[in-house]
C-alpha positions as a Markdown table, in Angstrom:
| # | Residue | x | y | z |
|---|---|---|---|---|
| 1 | Met | 133.5 | 107.3 | 89.1 |
| 2 | Arg | 131.3 | 110.0 | 87.6 |
| 3 | Asp | 132.4 | 109.0 | 84.0 |
| 4 | Trp | 131.4 | 105.4 | 84.7 |
| 5 | Met | 127.9 | 106.4 | 85.9 |
| 6 | Asp | 127.4 | 108.6 | 82.9 |
| 7 | Arg | 128.3 | 105.8 | 80.5 |
| 8 | Phe | 126.0 | 103.4 | 82.4 |
| 9 | Lys | 123.1 | 105.9 | 82.3 |
| 10 | Arg | 123.7 | 106.4 | 78.5 |
| 11 | Arg | 123.6 | 102.7 | 77.9 |
| 12 | Met | 120.4 | 102.3 | 80.0 |
| 13 | Asp | 118.8 | 105.2 | 78.1 |
| 14 | Gln | 119.8 | 103.5 | 74.8 |
| 15 | Trp | 118.5 | 100.1 | 75.9 |
| 16 | Met | 115.1 | 101.7 | 76.9 |
| 17 | Ile | 114.6 | 103.2 | 73.4 |
| 18 | Gly | 111.4 | 101.6 | 72.0 |
| 19 | Arg | 110.3 | 100.3 | 75.4 |
| 20 | Tyr | 107.2 | 101.5 | 77.3 |
| 21 | Gly | 108.8 | 102.7 | 80.5 |
| 22 | Ala | 107.2 | 103.4 | 83.9 |
| 23 | Asp | 103.7 | 104.9 | 84.1 |
| 24 | Glu | 101.1 | 105.4 | 86.8 |
| 25 | Phe | 99.8 | 101.8 | 86.5 |
| 26 | Ser | 103.3 | 100.3 | 86.7 |
| 27 | Arg | 104.0 | 102.4 | 89.8 |
| 28 | Phe | 100.7 | 101.3 | 91.4 |
| 29 | Leu | 101.5 | 97.7 | 90.7 |
| 30 | Phe | 105.0 | 98.0 | 92.2 |
| 31 | Ile | 103.7 | 99.8 | 95.4 |
| 32 | Leu | 100.9 | 97.1 | 95.6 |
| 33 | Gly | 103.6 | 94.5 | 95.4 |
| 34 | Ile | 105.6 | 96.1 | 98.3 |
| 35 | Ile | 102.4 | 96.3 | 100.4 |
| 36 | Leu | 101.7 | 92.7 | 99.7 |
| 37 | Ile | 105.3 | 91.7 | 100.7 |
| 38 | Leu | 104.7 | 93.4 | 104.0 |
| 39 | Ile | 101.4 | 91.6 | 104.6 |
| 40 | Tyr | 103.0 | 88.3 | 103.5 |
| 41 | Ser | 105.9 | 88.8 | 105.9 |
| 42 | Phe | 103.4 | 89.2 | 108.8 |
| 43 | Thr | 100.9 | 86.5 | 107.8 |
| 44 | Gly | 103.1 | 83.9 | 106.0 |
| 45 | Ile | 100.3 | 82.9 | 103.7 |
| 46 | Arg | 102.1 | 81.2 | 100.8 |
| 47 | Ile | 99.6 | 82.1 | 98.0 |
| 48 | Leu | 100.0 | 85.7 | 99.0 |
| 49 | Gly | 103.8 | 85.4 | 98.4 |
| 50 | Leu | 103.2 | 84.0 | 94.9 |
| 51 | Val | 100.7 | 86.8 | 94.1 |
| 52 | Thr | 103.2 | 89.3 | 95.4 |
| 53 | Trp | 105.9 | 88.2 | 93.0 |
| 54 | Leu | 103.5 | 88.0 | 90.1 |
| 55 | Val | 102.4 | 91.6 | 90.7 |
| 56 | Ile | 106.0 | 92.9 | 90.9 |
| 57 | Ile | 107.2 | 90.8 | 87.9 |
| 58 | Tyr | 104.2 | 92.1 | 85.8 |
| 59 | Ser | 105.1 | 95.7 | 86.9 |
| 60 | Tyr | 108.6 | 95.3 | 85.5 |
| 61 | Tyr | 107.3 | 93.5 | 82.4 |
| 62 | Arg | 105.1 | 96.5 | 81.6 |
| 63 | Cys | 108.1 | 98.9 | 82.0 |
| 64 | Met | 110.3 | 96.8 | 79.6 |
| 65 | Ser | 107.6 | 95.9 | 77.1 |
| 66 | Arg | 107.8 | 97.0 | 73.5 |
| 67 | Arg | 104.0 | 96.6 | 73.0 |
| 68 | Ile | 103.4 | 100.3 | 73.6 |
| 69 | Ile | 99.8 | 100.4 | 72.3 |
| 70 | Lys | 98.7 | 97.6 | 74.5 |
| 71 | Arg | 100.4 | 99.1 | 77.6 |
| 72 | Ser | 98.8 | 102.5 | 76.8 |
| 73 | Arg | 95.4 | 100.9 | 76.7 |
| 74 | Glu | 96.0 | 99.2 | 80.1 |
| 75 | Arg | 97.0 | 102.6 | 81.5 |
| 76 | Asp | 93.9 | 104.3 | 80.1 |
| 77 | Ile | 91.7 | 101.6 | 81.7 |
| 78 | Tyr | 93.5 | 102.1 | 85.0 |
| 79 | Leu | 93.1 | 105.9 | 84.8 |
| 80 | Arg | 89.4 | 105.7 | 83.9 |
| 81 | Thr | 88.8 | 103.3 | 86.8 |
| 82 | Thr | 90.6 | 105.3 | 89.4 |
| 83 | Glu | 89.5 | 108.7 | 88.3 |
| 84 | Pro | 86.9 | 109.3 | 91.0 |
| 85 | Val | 89.3 | 108.3 | 93.7 |
| 86 | Arg | 92.1 | 110.5 | 92.2 |
| 87 | Arg | 89.8 | 113.5 | 91.9 |
| 88 | Lys | 88.6 | 113.1 | 95.5 |
| 89 | Trp | 92.2 | 112.8 | 96.7 |
| 90 | Ala | 93.2 | 115.9 | 94.7 |
| 91 | Leu | 90.3 | 117.9 | 96.4 |
| 92 | Val | 91.3 | 116.7 | 99.8 |
| 93 | Lys | 94.9 | 117.8 | 99.2 |
| 94 | Arg | 93.8 | 121.2 | 97.9 |
| 95 | Met | 91.5 | 121.7 | 100.9 |
| 96 | Trp | 94.4 | 120.8 | 103.2 |
| 97 | Asn | 96.8 | 123.2 | 101.5 |
| 98 | Asp | 94.2 | 126.0 | 101.6 |
| 99 | Arg | 93.0 | 125.3 | 105.2 |
| 100 | Asn | 94.5 | 128.6 | 106.5 |
| 101 | Thr | 93.3 | 130.9 | 103.8 |
| 102 | His | 90.1 | 129.4 | 102.3 |
| 103 | Arg | 86.9 | 127.5 | 103.2 |
| 104 | Tyr | 85.1 | 125.0 | 101.0 |
| 105 | Tyr | 81.3 | 124.7 | 100.9 |
| 106 | Lys | 79.2 | 122.2 | 98.9 |
| 107 | Cys | 76.4 | 123.6 | 96.9 |
| 108 | Pro | 73.1 | 122.0 | 98.1 |
| 109 | Val | 71.7 | 121.9 | 94.6 |
| 110 | Cys | 74.5 | 120.5 | 92.3 |
| 111 | Lys | 76.9 | 119.2 | 95.1 |
| 112 | Lys | 79.9 | 121.1 | 93.6 |
| 113 | Met | 82.6 | 122.3 | 96.0 |
| 114 | Ile | 83.0 | 126.1 | 96.1 |
| 115 | Arg | 86.2 | 127.7 | 97.4 |
| 116 | Val | 85.7 | 130.9 | 99.4 |
| 117 | Pro | 88.4 | 133.1 | 101.1 |
| 118 | Lys | 88.3 | 133.1 | 104.9 |
| 119 | Gly | 87.7 | 136.1 | 107.1 |
| 120 | Lys | 85.1 | 137.9 | 104.9 |
| 121 | Gly | 82.2 | 137.5 | 107.4 |
| 122 | Arg | 78.7 | 136.6 | 106.2 |
| 123 | Ile | 78.6 | 136.5 | 102.4 |
| 124 | Ala | 76.4 | 135.4 | 99.6 |
| 125 | Ile | 78.1 | 132.7 | 97.6 |
| 126 | Lys | 76.9 | 132.1 | 94.0 |
| 127 | Cys | 77.6 | 128.6 | 92.7 |
| 128 | Pro | 79.5 | 128.9 | 89.4 |
| 129 | Asn | 77.9 | 125.7 | 88.2 |
| 130 | Cys | 74.1 | 126.1 | 88.8 |
| 131 | Arg | 74.0 | 129.8 | 89.8 |
| 132 | Asn | 72.3 | 128.9 | 93.2 |
| 133 | Glu | 73.0 | 131.5 | 95.9 |
| 134 | Ile | 74.1 | 130.3 | 99.4 |
| 135 | Ile | 74.6 | 132.6 | 102.4 |
| 136 | Lys | 77.5 | 131.4 | 104.6 |
| 137 | Thr | 79.9 | 132.8 | 107.2 |
| 138 | Thr | 83.6 | 132.5 | 106.3 |
């Protein structure tokens, strides 16, 4: 059984040579398609079912495409468009992971988030971006 799986994987790897493969935008489209399927199953709106299949088919088309430059441009546009949301989400995740050891403060001048260790009492925090000094209790 293991030998058969290895041969299948080798054939798939060989078939994918020269194809674009999955990227962030393809994964986003596929997840969007799954969400649309769930919404369609509850609402029954026919046009939503059509849009769902188009999104999923386009996601697979992008993965199998040999037009690598065009797919890369689409990915770059997607990443540029979603950058503020992805940056905010990364900050929220970082704040959640550091919730027991650090506090985050926003500089009132430049609005940059500053990470400070907890349990230091009342301290003066100097913003690394604009050099403004803030006094806070950690």
